[in-house]
FIKOLZA-1660 file (N, C-alpha, C; in steps of 0.1 Angstrom, whole numbers, plus 5000, padded with zeros to 4 digits):
% residues 68
   i   px   py   pz ch aa at
   1 5008 4988 5000  A  M  N
   1 5000 5000 5000  A  M CA
   1 5009 5013 5000  A  M  C
   2 5019 5013 5009  A  F  N
   2 5028 5024 5009  A  F CA
   2 5041 5021 5001  A  F  C
   3 5046 5030 4994  A  P  N
   3 5058 5027 4987  A  P CA
   3 5070 5023 4995  A  P  C
   4 5071 5028 5008  A  C  N
   4 5082 5024 5016  A  C CA
   4 5078 5025 5031  A  C  C
   5 5086 5018 5039  A  S  N
   5 5082 5017 5053  A  S CA
   5 5082 5030 5060  A  S  C
   6 5091 5039 5056  A  A  N
   6 5092 5053 5062  A  A CA
   6 5078 5060 5061  A  A  C
   7 5072 5059 5049  A  D  N
   7 5059 5065 5047  A  D CA
   7 5049 5059 5057  A  D  C
   8 5049 5046 5058  A  K  N
   8 5040 5039 5067  A  K CA
   8 5042 5043 5081  A  K  C
   9 5055 5044 5085  A  N  N
   9 5058 5048 5099  A  N CA
   9 5053 5062 5102  A  N  C
  10 5055 5071 5092  A  A  N
  10 5050 5085 5094  A  A CA
  10 5035 5086 5095  A  A  C
  11 5028 5078 5087  A  V  N
  11 5014 5078 5088  A  V CA
  11 5009 5072 5101  A  V  C
  12 5016 5062 5106  A  E  N
  12 5012 5056 5119  A  E CA
  12 5014 5066 5130  A  E  C
  13 5025 5073 5130  A  Q  N
  13 5028 5083 5140  A  Q CA
  13 5018 5095 5140  A  Q  C
  14 5014 5099 5128  A  I  N
  14 5004 5110 5127  A  I CA
  14 4991 5105 5132  A  I  C
  15 4987 5092 5129  A  N  N
  15 4975 5087 5134  A  N CA
  15 4975 5085 5150  A  N  C
  16 4986 5081 5155  A  E  N
  16 4987 5080 5170  A  E CA
  16 4986 5094 5176  A  E  C
  17 4993 5104 5171  A  K  N
  17 4992 5117 5177  A  K CA
  17 4977 5123 5176  A  K  C
  18 4971 5120 5165  A  A  N
  18 4957 5124 5163  A  A CA
  18 4948 5117 5173  A  A  C
  19 4950 5105 5175  A  E  N
  19 4942 5097 5185  A  E CA
  19 4944 5103 5199  A  E  C
  20 4957 5106 5203  A  Q  N
  20 4960 5111 5216  A  Q CA
  20 4953 5125 5218  A  Q  C
  21 4954 5133 5207  A  R  N
  21 4947 5146 5208  A  R CA
  21 4932 5145 5209  A  R  C
  22 4926 5135 5202  A  D  N
  22 4912 5133 5204  A  D CA
  22 4908 5129 5218  A  D  C
  23 4917 5121 5224  A  E  N
  23 4914 5117 5238  A  E CA
  23 4916 5129 5248  A  E  C
  24 4925 5137 5245  A  E  N
  24 4927 5149 5253  A  E CA
  24 4915 5159 5252  A  E  C
  25 4910 5160 5240  A  I  N
  25 4899 5169 5237  A  I CA
  25 4887 5163 5244  A  I  C
  26 4885 5150 5244  A  T  N
  26 4873 5144 5250  A  T CA
  26 4874 5146 5265  A  T  C
  27 4886 5144 5271  A  A  N
  27 4887 5146 5285  A  A CA
  27 4884 5161 5289  A  A  C
  28 4889 5170 5281  A  E  N
  28 4887 5184 5284  A  E CA
  28 4872 5187 5283  A  E  C
  29 4865 5182 5273  A  T  N
  29 4851 5184 5271  A  T CA
  29 4843 5178 5283  A  T  C
  30 4847 5166 5287  A  E  N
  30 4840 5160 5299  A  E CA
  30 4842 5168 5311  A  E  C
  31 4854 5173 5313  A  K  N
  31 4857 5182 5325  A  K CA
  31 4848 5194 5325  A  K  C
  32 4848 5201 5313  A  D  N
  32 4840 5213 5312  A  D CA
  32 4825 5211 5314  A  D  C
  33 4820 5199 5309  A  A  N
  33 4806 5196 5311  A  A CA
  33 4803 5194 5325  A  A  C
  34 4812 5187 5333  A  A  N
  34 4810 5185 5347  A  A CA
  34 4810 5198 5355  A  A  C
  35 4819 5207 5351  A  M  N
  35 4819 5220 5357  A  M CA
  35 4806 5228 5355  A  M  C
  36 4800 5227 5343  A  E  N
  36 4788 5234 5340  A  E CA
  36 4776 5228 5348  A  E  C
  37 4776 5215 5351  A  T  N
  37 4765 5209 5358  A  T CA
  37 4765 5213 5373  A  T  C
  38 4777 5216 5379  A  D  N
  38 4777 5220 5393  A  D CA
  38 4772 5234 5393  A  D  C
  39 4763 5237 5402  A  P  N
  39 4759 5251 5404  A  P CA
  39 4771 5259 5409  A  P  C
  40 4772 5271 5404  A  P  N
  40 4784 5280 5407  A  P CA
  40 4785 5282 5422  A  P  C
  41 4774 5283 5429  A  I  N
  41 4774 5286 5444  A  I CA
  41 4781 5274 5451  A  I  C
  42 4777 5262 5447  A  E  N
  42 4782 5250 5453  A  E CA
  42 4797 5249 5451  A  E  C
  43 4802 5252 5439  A  R  N
  43 4816 5252 5436  A  R CA
  43 4823 5262 5444  A  R  C
  44 4817 5274 5446  A  E  N
  44 4824 5284 5454  A  E CA
  44 4825 5280 5468  A  E  C
  45 4814 5274 5474  A  I  N
  45 4814 5269 5487  A  I CA
  45 4824 5258 5489  A  I  C
  46 4825 5249 5480  A  E  N
  46 4835 5239 5481  A  E CA
  46 4849 5244 5481  A  E  C
  47 4852 5254 5472  A  E  N
  47 4865 5261 5472  A  E CA
  47 4868 5267 5485  A  E  C
  48 4859 5274 5491  A  I  N
  48 4861 5281 5504  A  I CA
  48 4863 5271 5515  A  I  C
  49 4855 5260 5515  A  N  N
  49 4858 5250 5525  A  N CA
  49 4871 5244 5524  A  N  C
  50 4876 5242 5512  A  T  N
  50 4889 5236 5510  A  T CA
  50 4900 5246 5514  A  T  C
  51 4898 5258 5511  A  E  N
  51 4908 5269 5516  A  E CA
  51 4908 5269 5531  A  E  C
  52 4896 5269 5537  A  N  N
  52 4896 5270 5552  A  N CA
  52 4902 5258 5558  A  N  C
  53 4900 5246 5552  A  A  N
  53 4906 5234 5558  A  A CA
  53 4921 5234 5556  A  A  C
  54 4926 5240 5545  A  E  N
  54 4941 5241 5543  A  E CA
  54 4947 5251 5553  A  E  C
  55 4940 5262 5555  A  K  N
  55 4945 5272 5565  A  K CA
  55 4945 5266 5579  A  K  C
  56 4935 5258 5583  A  E  N
  56 4934 5252 5596  A  E CA
  56 4945 5242 5598  A  E  C
  57 4948 5234 5588  A  I  N
  57 4959 5224 5589  A  I CA
  57 4972 5232 5590  A  I  C
  58 4974 5242 5582  A  A  N
  58 4986 5250 5582  A  A CA
  58 4988 5257 5595  A  A  C
  59 4978 5261 5602  A  S  N
  59 4979 5268 5615  A  S CA
  59 4982 5259 5626  A  S  C
  60 4979 5246 5625  A  E  N
  60 4982 5236 5635  A  E CA
  60 4997 5233 5634  A  E  C
  61 5003 5233 5646  A  G  N
  61 5017 5229 5646  A  G CA
  61 5019 5214 5643  A  G  C
  62 5031 5210 5641  A  P  N
  62 5034 5196 5638  A  P CA
  62 5029 5187 5649  A  P  C
  63 5030 5192 5662  A  E  N
  63 5026 5184 5673  A  E CA
  63 5011 5181 5673  A  E  C
  64 5003 5191 5669  A  Q  N
  64 4989 5190 5669  A  Q CA
  64 4985 5180 5658  A  Q  C
  65 4992 5180 5647  A  I  N
  65 4989 5171 5636  A  I CA
  65 4992 5157 5640  A  I  C
  66 5003 5155 5647  A  R  N
  66 5007 5141 5652  A  R CA
  66 4997 5136 5662  A  R  C
  67 4991 5144 5670  A  K  N
  67 4982 5140 5681  A  K CA
  67 4969 5135 5675  A  K  C
  68 4965 5141 5663  A  S  N
  68 4952 5137 5657  A  S CA
  68 4953 5125 5649  A  S  C
% end
């Protein structure tokens, strides 16, 4: 089908890259769709809760963390 193996290899590489990019686009699209289904207020509350939890953990000394 191909005149030489170099052409065949090049086509295979292009097809592999295209397939990888398709998978990346699908993952990005699914992530965007999931973000759109979450109400903005719930996302904001979740972000605030995460920030507060991180601050609380950071404010505890190493001794407090070991005790818990």
